[in-house]
C-alpha positions as CSV (number, residue, x, y, z in Angstrom):
1,X,59.8,219.3,129.1
2,X,59.2,217.1,132.0
3,X,58.0,214.3,129.8
4,X,61.1,214.7,127.7
5,X,63.3,214.6,130.7
6,X,61.6,211.4,132.0
7,X,61.9,209.8,128.7
8,X,65.6,210.5,128.5
9,X,66.2,209.2,132.0
10,X,64.4,205.9,131.2
11,X,66.5,205.5,128.1
12,X,69.7,206.1,130.1
13,X,68.7,203.5,132.7
14,X,67.9,200.9,130.0
15,X,71.2,201.5,128.4
16,X,72.9,200.8,131.7
17,X,71.0,197.5,132.1
18,X,68.9,198.5,135.0
19,X,65.4,197.0,134.9
20,X,62.5,198.8,136.4
21,X,59.8,196.7,138.1
22,X,56.8,196.2,136.2
23,X,53.9,197.9,137.8
24,X,51.1,195.9,139.2
25,X,52.7,192.5,138.3
26,X,51.3,189.8,140.7
27,X,53.4,186.6,141.4
28,X,51.9,183.4,140.1
29,X,50.5,181.3,142.9
30,X,52.3,178.0,143.8
31,X,50.0,175.1,142.9
32,X,48.9,172.8,145.7
33,X,50.6,169.4,145.6
34,X,48.5,166.5,144.4
35,X,47.6,164.1,147.3
36,X,49.7,160.9,146.9
37,X,51.0,158.1,149.1
38,X,53.5,159.2,151.7
39,X,57.0,159.1,150.2
40,X,59.3,156.4,151.6
41,X,62.4,157.9,153.1
42,X,65.5,156.1,151.9
43,X,68.4,156.4,154.3
44,X,71.9,155.7,153.0
45,X,74.2,154.4,155.7
46,X,77.8,155.4,155.1
47,X,80.4,153.3,156.9
48,X,83.5,155.0,157.8
49,X,86.5,153.4,156.2
50,X,88.7,151.7,158.9
51,X,92.0,153.3,159.7
52,X,95.0,151.4,158.4
53,X,96.8,149.3,161.0
54,X,99.7,147.0,160.9
55,X,97.5,143.9,161.3
56,X,94.0,144.2,159.8
57,X,91.3,143.1,162.2
58,X,89.7,139.8,161.3
59,X,86.0,140.0,160.8
60,X,85.6,136.3,161.7
61,X,86.5,134.4,164.9
62,X,89.7,132.4,164.5
63,X,88.9,128.7,163.9
64,X,91.3,126.1,165.3
65,X,92.6,123.8,162.7
66,X,91.2,120.3,163.3
67,X,93.7,117.7,164.6
68,X,94.0,114.9,162.2
69,X,92.9,111.6,163.7
70,X,95.9,109.3,164.4
71,X,95.6,105.6,163.6
72,X,96.0,103.7,166.9
73,X,99.1,101.5,167.0
74,X,98.3,97.8,167.4
75,X,98.9,96.4,170.9
76,X,102.1,94.4,170.8
77,X,101.8,90.7,171.6
78,X,103.1,89.7,175.0
79,X,106.4,87.9,175.3
80,X,105.9,84.1,175.1
81,X,108.3,82.0,177.1
82,X,108.3,78.3,176.7
83,X,110.2,75.5,178.4
84,X,112.9,75.4,175.7
85,X,113.9,79.0,176.5
86,X,114.0,78.3,180.2
87,X,116.0,75.2,179.9
88,X,118.5,76.9,177.6
89,X,119.3,79.3,180.4
90,X,118.2,82.4,178.5
91,X,117.3,84.2,181.7
92,X,120.1,83.0,183.9
93,X,121.9,86.4,183.8
94,X,119.3,87.5,186.3
95,X,121.3,85.7,188.9
96,X,124.6,87.3,188.1
97,X,124.4,89.4,191.2
98,X,122.6,86.9,193.5
99,X,123.7,84.8,196.5
100,X,122.0,81.7,197.8
101,X,122.1,81.4,201.6
102,X,121.1,78.2,203.4
103,X,122.0,74.9,205.0
104,X,123.3,71.6,203.5
105,X,120.4,71.6,201.0
106,X,121.8,74.8,199.5
107,X,125.3,73.4,199.8
108,X,124.2,70.3,197.8
109,X,122.5,72.6,195.3
110,X,125.7,74.6,194.9
111,X,127.6,71.4,194.1
112,X,125.1,70.4,191.4
113,X,125.1,73.9,189.8
114,X,128.9,73.9,189.8
115,X,128.9,70.5,187.9
116,X,126.5,71.9,185.4
117,X,128.6,75.0,184.9
118,X,131.6,72.8,184.1
119,X,129.6,70.8,181.6
120,X,127.2,73.3,180.1
121,X,128.5,76.8,180.9
122,X,126.8,79.5,182.9
123,X,124.1,77.7,184.9
124,X,122.2,80.4,187.0
125,X,124.6,83.0,185.7
126,X,127.4,84.0,188.2
127,X,125.3,83.3,191.3
128,X,127.3,82.8,194.5
129,X,126.5,80.3,197.4
130,X,126.7,80.4,201.2
131,X,125.6,76.9,202.1
132,X,126.6,75.5,205.5
133,X,125.9,72.0,206.9
134,X,123.7,72.2,210.0
135,X,123.1,75.9,209.6
136,X,119.7,77.3,210.6
137,X,117.8,80.6,210.6
138,X,118.3,80.7,214.4
139,X,122.1,80.4,214.1
140,X,122.4,82.8,211.2
141,X,120.3,85.4,213.0
142,X,122.8,85.6,215.8
143,X,125.1,87.2,213.3
144,X,128.4,86.0,214.9
145,X,131.1,83.5,214.4
146,X,130.3,80.3,216.2
147,X,132.9,78.3,218.2
148,X,131.5,75.0,217.0
149,X,132.6,75.8,213.4
150,X,129.1,76.0,211.9
151,X,129.8,79.3,210.1
152,X,129.5,80.9,206.7
153,X,132.7,80.8,204.8
154,X,133.6,83.1,201.9
155,X,136.9,82.6,200.1
156,X,138.3,80.5,203.0
157,X,137.3,82.9,205.8
158,X,134.6,82.4,208.4
159,X,132.2,85.3,208.6
160,X,129.0,86.2,210.4
161,X,125.8,86.2,208.3
162,X,125.7,90.0,207.6
163,X,129.4,90.2,206.7
164,X,129.2,87.1,204.5
165,X,126.3,88.7,202.5
166,X,128.1,92.0,202.3
167,X,131.4,90.7,200.9
168,X,129.5,88.9,198.1
169,X,128.2,92.3,197.0
170,X,124.9,90.6,196.1
171,X,121.9,92.6,195.0
172,X,119.6,89.6,195.3
173,X,119.6,87.4,198.4
174,X,117.8,84.0,198.3
175,X,117.4,82.3,201.7
176,X,116.3,78.7,202.5
177,X,116.3,77.4,206.1
178,X,114.1,75.2,208.3
179,X,115.0,71.6,208.0
180,X,117.6,71.6,210.8
181,X,115.4,73.3,213.4
182,X,111.6,72.9,212.8
183,X,111.7,69.5,214.3
184,X,112.4,70.9,217.7
185,X,112.1,74.7,217.7
186,X,109.1,76.9,218.3
187,X,107.7,78.4,215.1
188,X,107.5,81.8,216.6
189,X,111.2,81.7,217.3
190,X,111.9,80.6,213.7
191,X,109.7,83.3,212.3
192,X,111.5,86.0,214.3
193,X,114.8,84.6,213.1
194,X,113.7,85.1,209.5
195,X,112.7,88.6,210.3
196,X,116.1,89.3,211.9
197,X,117.8,87.9,208.7
198,X,115.8,90.4,206.6
199,X,116.9,93.2,208.9
200,X,120.6,92.1,208.6
201,X,120.5,92.0,204.8
202,X,119.0,95.4,204.6
203,X,121.6,96.8,207.0
204,X,124.4,95.9,204.6
205,X,122.6,96.0,201.2
206,X,119.6,98.3,201.6
207,X,118.5,97.9,198.0
208,X,118.9,94.2,197.8
209,X,116.0,92.1,196.6
210,X,115.3,89.5,199.3
211,X,113.7,86.2,198.4
212,X,112.6,83.7,201.1
213,X,112.4,80.2,199.5
214,X,109.7,77.9,200.8
215,X,110.4,75.1,203.3
216,X,110.9,72.0,201.2
217,X,109.0,68.8,202.0
218,X,110.6,65.8,203.6
219,X,110.1,62.1,202.9
220,X,107.7,59.8,204.7
221,X,110.6,57.9,206.3
222,X,112.0,61.2,207.7
223,X,108.5,62.0,209.2
224,X,108.2,58.6,210.8
225,X,111.6,58.8,212.3
226,X,111.0,62.2,213.7
227,X,107.3,61.8,214.5
228,X,106.3,64.7,212.2
229,X,102.9,65.1,210.5
230,X,103.7,66.1,206.9
231,X,100.6,68.3,206.8
232,X,101.8,70.3,209.8
233,X,105.3,70.5,208.4
234,X,104.2,71.8,205.1
235,X,101.8,74.3,206.7
236,X,104.8,76.3,208.0
237,X,105.0,77.8,204.5
238,X,101.7,79.6,205.2
239,X,103.5,81.2,208.2
240,X,106.5,82.1,206.0
241,X,104.3,83.6,203.3
242,X,102.5,85.8,205.8
243,X,105.8,86.9,207.3
244,X,107.1,87.8,203.8
245,X,104.1,89.9,203.1
246,X,104.4,91.7,206.4
247,X,108.1,92.5,205.8
248,X,107.8,93.4,202.1
249,X,109.9,90.6,200.7
250,X,109.3,87.9,198.1
251,X,108.1,84.4,199.0
252,X,109.1,81.8,196.3
253,X,107.7,78.3,196.5
254,X,108.4,75.3,194.4
255,X,107.9,72.9,197.2
256,X,104.6,71.6,195.7
257,X,106.5,70.4,192.6
258,X,108.6,68.1,194.7
259,X,105.7,66.5,196.6
260,X,104.0,63.1,196.0
261,X,100.3,62.8,196.2
262,X,100.4,62.8,200.0
263,X,102.5,65.9,200.4
264,X,105.8,64.1,201.2
265,X,109.0,64.7,199.3
266,X,108.8,62.3,196.4
267,X,111.6,59.9,196.9
268,X,112.2,60.0,193.2
269,X,113.7,63.5,193.9
270,X,115.6,62.6,197.1
271,X,119.3,61.6,197.2
272,X,119.2,60.3,200.8
273,X,115.6,59.3,201.5
274,X,115.2,62.3,203.9
275,X,115.3,65.8,202.5
276,X,118.4,66.4,200.2
277,X,117.6,66.6,196.5
278,X,119.2,64.6,193.8
279,X,119.8,65.7,190.2
280,X,116.1,65.5,189.3
281,X,115.0,67.4,192.3
282,X,117.7,70.1,191.7
283,X,116.5,70.4,188.1
284,X,113.0,71.2,189.4
285,X,114.6,73.9,191.6
286,X,116.5,75.4,188.8
287,X,113.4,75.4,186.6
288,X,111.5,77.3,189.3
289,X,114.3,79.8,189.6
290,X,114.4,80.4,185.9
291,X,110.6,80.9,185.8
292,X,111.0,83.4,188.5
293,X,113.8,85.2,186.6
294,X,111.7,85.3,183.4
295,X,108.7,86.8,185.2
296,X,110.9,89.4,186.8
297,X,112.7,90.3,183.5
298,X,109.4,90.2,181.5
299,X,106.5,91.1,183.9
300,X,103.9,90.9,181.1
301,X,105.2,87.7,179.6
302,X,103.1,84.6,179.1
303,X,104.8,81.4,180.3
304,X,103.9,78.4,178.2
305,X,105.0,75.4,180.3
306,X,103.9,71.8,179.5
307,X,101.2,73.0,177.1
308,X,99.6,75.6,179.5
309,X,100.1,79.2,180.2
């Protein structure tokens, strides 16, 4: 009976899919691994995808675009000014706002320029002249109307030096004195007179360009009559030059071009055998002024005069 019951129970369990453990079944042993070289561990690196941004980050440093090399421009040739351009009056407009102040030498120069203007046109532009017979730097520096009649006149009216300069409205003032006083005056007094004239010009025209023209040479006859050593006479220009440098004004000399081999005024250029200039002498003066104007208008120019620079 019991065996029958056990049999029936086993059959029922089998029908239900329930397995009964086999008795005395031993698990198979796990075989020992065979000794081999140590395995190499391969590590995979996973990079996190960057988050999206408005401007993706550059992985390379920004490189500045190379500046293209520019071809240097050729240096322009300097202006070349020859005698023909000077004599044609090409640079005379420089003197449109100038006034020449001096004694009878300047007055004589004015007369010559006026004749040239009537014949050839605009010699020295529209420059004005204040030339007075017997005038000197000492008289002019007193800046007053003199009772003896030795005064500056402008449009028929006598005026002191500063007023005469002012009414011309000149922006360039060219002064020439010395022949009427250096025979007898002390050079220190003459130099102080020039410095006073500079002050007076600046008081009425602060921005005016002031040019002191060199003392002109005198003839041998004039030196003999007045017991003058021509070397001493001409050396006053060294004093004038130094005074100009000290006071910041221009010193313009063309005196050497009027001299003979001994330093006297070449009588070929004299109208009276003393110190006044004739036409040839005045032409040398005009040429010197035109050279000065050309250099002022074209500072880098090359002057080609008589075959030289």
